[in-house]
C-alpha positions as CSV (number, residue, x, y, z in Angstrom):
1,M,1.4,-24.2,11.2
2,R,3.4,-20.9,9.6
3,A,0.7,-20.9,6.7
4,V,-1.9,-20.8,9.1
5,A,-0.1,-18.0,10.9
6,S,0.4,-16.2,7.8
7,Y,-3.4,-16.5,6.9
8,V,-4.7,-15.2,10.4
9,A,-2.0,-12.2,9.7
10,A,-2.9,-11.2,6.4
11,A,-6.4,-11.0,7.6
12,L,-5.8,-8.7,10.1
13,L,-3.0,-6.4,8.7
14,L,-2.7,-2.7,9.3
15,G,-6.2,-1.9,9.8
16,S,-7.7,-4.2,12.5
17,M,-4.4,-3.8,14.9
18,A,-6.4,-3.3,17.9
19,A,-4.6,-2.4,21.3
20,V,-4.7,-5.2,23.7
21,P,-5.5,-4.5,27.5
22,G,-2.4,-4.4,29.2
23,Q,0.7,-1.7,29.8
24,A,0.0,1.6,28.3
25,Q,3.3,2.4,27.1
26,E,3.9,4.6,24.0
27,A,5.6,3.4,21.2
28,P,8.7,5.5,19.8
29,T,8.3,7.0,16.7
30,P,9.0,4.8,13.6
31,P,12.1,5.8,11.9
32,H,11.8,7.7,8.6
33,Q,12.8,5.7,5.8
34,E,14.1,7.2,2.1
35,W,11.4,6.6,-0.1
36,S,11.8,7.1,-4.1
37,W,8.7,9.1,-4.3
38,Q,9.2,11.6,-1.7
39,G,10.5,15.3,-2.3
40,L,9.7,17.5,-5.3
41,F,11.2,15.4,-8.0
42,G,10.5,11.8,-6.3
43,T,8.8,9.0,-8.3
44,Y,7.8,5.6,-7.8
45,N,10.4,2.8,-8.3
46,L,8.2,1.1,-10.3
47,A,10.2,-2.4,-9.8
48,D,9.6,-1.9,-6.0
49,A,6.0,-1.4,-6.6
50,Q,5.6,-4.7,-8.7
51,R,7.1,-6.6,-6.3
52,G,5.0,-5.0,-3.6
53,F,2.0,-5.8,-5.5
54,Q,3.2,-9.7,-5.4
55,V,3.3,-9.9,-2.0
56,Y,0.0,-8.4,-2.0
57,K,-1.3,-10.5,-4.4
58,D,0.3,-13.6,-2.6
59,V,0.2,-12.6,1.1
60,C,-2.2,-10.0,2.3
61,S,-5.2,-10.8,-0.7
62,T,-6.1,-13.7,1.0
63,C,-8.1,-11.7,3.3
64,H,-7.9,-7.9,2.2
65,S,-9.6,-6.0,-0.2
66,M,-8.1,-3.2,-2.6
67,N,-11.8,-2.0,-3.5
68,D,-10.6,1.4,-5.3
69,L,-8.4,-0.9,-7.9
70,H,-9.5,-2.6,-11.4
71,Y,-6.7,-4.7,-12.7
72,R,-6.3,-2.4,-15.8
73,D,-4.7,0.3,-13.1
74,L,-1.5,-2.1,-12.8
75,A,-0.6,-0.3,-16.3
76,G,0.6,2.4,-13.7
77,I,3.5,0.2,-12.3
78,G,4.3,-0.9,-15.3
79,L,2.6,-4.1,-16.5
80,S,2.0,-5.0,-19.8
81,E,-1.3,-5.3,-20.9
82,D,-0.8,-9.3,-21.7
83,Q,0.5,-9.7,-18.1
84,I,-2.3,-7.7,-16.4
85,K,-4.5,-9.9,-18.5
86,A,-2.8,-12.7,-17.2
87,I,-3.1,-11.7,-13.7
88,A,-6.6,-10.6,-14.0
89,A,-7.7,-14.3,-15.2
90,S,-6.1,-15.8,-12.8
91,V,-8.6,-15.1,-10.3
92,T,-12.8,-15.7,-10.2
93,V,-14.9,-12.8,-9.7
94,P,-18.7,-11.9,-9.5
95,Q,-20.4,-11.6,-13.4
96,G,-23.9,-10.8,-12.7
97,L,-26.7,-13.1,-12.3
98,D,-27.4,-15.9,-14.9
99,D,-30.2,-17.0,-17.0
100,Q,-32.0,-17.7,-13.3
101,G,-30.8,-14.7,-11.8
102,N,-28.5,-16.2,-9.5
103,P,-25.3,-15.1,-8.8
104,K,-22.4,-16.2,-11.3
105,D,-18.4,-15.7,-11.3
106,G,-16.1,-16.0,-13.7
107,P,-12.3,-15.4,-14.7
108,G,-11.5,-11.8,-14.3
109,Q,-11.0,-8.9,-17.0
110,P,-8.6,-6.3,-17.3
111,A,-11.5,-4.0,-16.3
112,S,-12.7,-5.9,-13.3
113,M,-12.6,-4.4,-9.6
114,F,-9.8,-6.3,-7.5
115,R,-11.4,-9.8,-6.3
116,A,-12.2,-9.0,-2.6
117,P,-11.7,-12.3,-0.4
118,F,-15.3,-11.9,1.2
119,A,-18.6,-10.9,-0.1
120,N,-18.8,-8.2,2.5
121,P,-17.4,-6.9,5.7
122,E,-20.0,-9.3,7.7
123,A,-19.0,-12.4,6.0
124,A,-15.3,-11.3,6.7
125,K,-16.2,-10.8,10.4
126,A,-17.8,-14.2,10.9
127,A,-14.9,-15.7,9.3
128,L,-12.0,-13.9,11.1
129,K,-13.7,-12.4,13.8
130,V,-12.8,-8.9,12.5
131,A,-13.4,-7.2,9.3
132,P,-10.0,-6.5,8.0
133,P,-9.7,-3.7,6.2
134,D,-9.6,-2.3,2.9
135,L,-6.0,-1.7,1.7
136,S,-6.6,1.2,-1.0
137,N,-5.8,4.0,1.2
138,I,-3.9,2.2,4.4
139,I,-1.0,4.8,3.9
140,N,-2.9,7.8,3.9
141,A,-5.0,6.6,6.9
142,R,-2.2,5.9,9.2
143,E,-0.4,8.9,11.0
144,G,3.3,8.4,9.6
145,G,2.1,6.9,6.2
146,P,4.5,4.7,4.9
147,D,7.2,5.0,7.7
148,Y,4.6,3.8,10.3
149,V,3.4,0.8,7.9
150,Y,6.7,-0.1,7.5
151,A,7.8,-0.2,11.0
152,I,5.1,-2.7,12.1
153,L,5.8,-4.7,9.7
154,N,9.3,-4.9,10.8
155,G,8.7,-4.4,14.6
156,F,7.5,-8.2,16.1
157,S,9.7,-9.8,18.5
158,N,10.1,-11.6,21.5
159,P,8.7,-9.3,24.4
160,P,11.3,-8.1,27.2
161,P,11.3,-10.4,29.9
162,D,9.4,-8.3,32.2
163,F,6.7,-7.1,29.7
164,K,3.3,-9.1,30.4
165,L,2.1,-9.9,27.0
166,A,-2.0,-10.7,27.3
167,E,-2.9,-13.8,26.1
168,G,-3.8,-13.7,21.9
169,S,-1.6,-10.6,21.7
170,N,1.9,-10.4,19.9
171,Y,4.7,-7.9,21.1
172,N,5.3,-5.2,18.4
173,E,8.1,-2.3,19.2
174,Y,6.2,0.4,17.3
175,F,2.8,-0.6,17.7
176,P,1.2,2.0,21.0
177,G,1.1,-0.3,24.1
178,H,3.5,-3.0,22.2
179,Q,0.6,-5.5,22.3
180,I,-1.1,-6.2,18.9
181,A,-3.8,-8.7,18.1
182,M,-2.1,-8.9,14.8
183,P,0.4,-12.3,14.3
184,Q,3.6,-11.3,12.4
185,P,2.6,-11.4,8.6
186,L,5.7,-11.5,6.7
187,H,8.4,-13.7,7.7
188,G,10.8,-13.4,5.0
189,G,11.2,-15.8,1.9
190,D,7.4,-15.6,1.7
191,V,7.6,-14.5,-1.9
192,T,9.8,-15.6,-4.6
193,F,10.7,-12.7,-7.3
194,A,11.2,-13.1,-10.9
195,D,13.9,-10.6,-10.8
196,G,15.9,-12.5,-7.9
197,A,15.6,-9.4,-5.8
198,P,16.0,-9.8,-1.9
199,N,13.0,-11.1,-0.1
200,S,14.2,-10.5,3.5
201,I,11.1,-9.3,5.8
202,S,12.9,-5.5,5.7
203,A,12.5,-6.1,1.8
204,E,9.2,-7.3,1.3
205,A,7.8,-4.8,3.8
206,H,9.6,-2.2,1.6
207,D,7.9,-3.4,-1.6
208,V,4.5,-3.8,-0.5
209,V,4.7,-0.3,1.4
210,T,5.6,1.2,-1.9
211,F,2.7,-0.3,-3.8
212,L,0.4,0.8,-1.1
213,A,1.7,4.0,-1.7
214,W,1.2,4.0,-5.0
215,A,-2.3,2.5,-5.0
216,A,-3.0,5.3,-2.5
217,D,-1.8,8.0,-4.8
218,P,-1.2,6.7,-8.1
219,N,-1.4,10.0,-10.1
220,M,1.5,11.7,-8.1
221,V,3.9,11.8,-10.4
222,Q,1.6,13.4,-12.6
223,R,0.7,16.1,-10.6
224,K,4.4,16.9,-9.8
225,Q,5.2,17.0,-13.3
226,I,2.5,19.3,-14.2
227,G,3.3,21.6,-11.3
228,W,7.0,22.1,-12.7
229,R,5.7,22.3,-15.9
230,V,3.5,25.3,-14.5
231,V,6.4,26.7,-12.3
232,L,8.9,26.9,-15.6
233,F,5.8,28.7,-17.2
234,L,5.7,31.3,-15.1
235,V,9.0,31.7,-14.6
236,V,9.5,32.4,-18.3
237,M,6.6,34.5,-18.7
238,A,8.2,36.7,-15.7
239,G,11.3,36.9,-17.7
240,L,9.7,38.0,-20.7
241,T,7.6,40.3,-18.7
242,Y,10.5,42.2,-17.1
243,A,12.5,42.3,-20.5
244,V,9.4,44.1,-22.3
245,K,9.1,46.4,-19.4
246,R,12.9,47.6,-19.8
247,K,12.6,47.5,-23.6
248,V,9.4,49.6,-23.3
249,W,10.3,52.1,-20.4
250,S,14.4,52.0,-21.9
251,D,13.8,55.6,-23.5
252,V,11.5,57.3,-20.9
253,E,13.8,59.7,-19.0
254,H,14.0,59.6,-15.4
């Protein structure tokens, strides 16, 4: 039963969080979390991102695509060429047409786009009643970004005794109205990490949010590095310009 619930939960993860008719209650502001990439000098924690990719691969990818990513992009979170080849080869992806003009599939390559669980949104909707959203930019698509996604993943609980929960909905502290169609997607222990890192609900949520944040903005660290180099260059040039000005005008009588 838990496997079925996890499958359905993954199918509805984040984007298909349709509110269920009921009490219109305002959700609390998600608590701010400390994320390694935030701030002027912030960078992605690659170990967290790698574990987050595993959560996505083992749980979320059952129903969610990430069509903006190719397997070779995983080099950006520190995976080696051999690791990427193995991950790509473990899935079957479309490989064009055969000699008779029929679609054919085959093992993925590093250049392959992330395998999509459904051929198109219509097929996903037919199977799951709702077409799950692509997760490539889910962090940027939600107000509150990583804090909101993290809060939703950790916000499932039993409703208060006086709360009337609509049939087929689930109580979530941070979802507007507190009634959400998505069942709880993470239960803790969903993934066993090779490095022995904690796999509680909060730990899994933290890691997958880190991966999704990287996926939404993989070039952030490089932009910050370029920005600081430009700032440093301008500071040095300003100092040199001032020194030259002082030298040139030092003998001029005022």
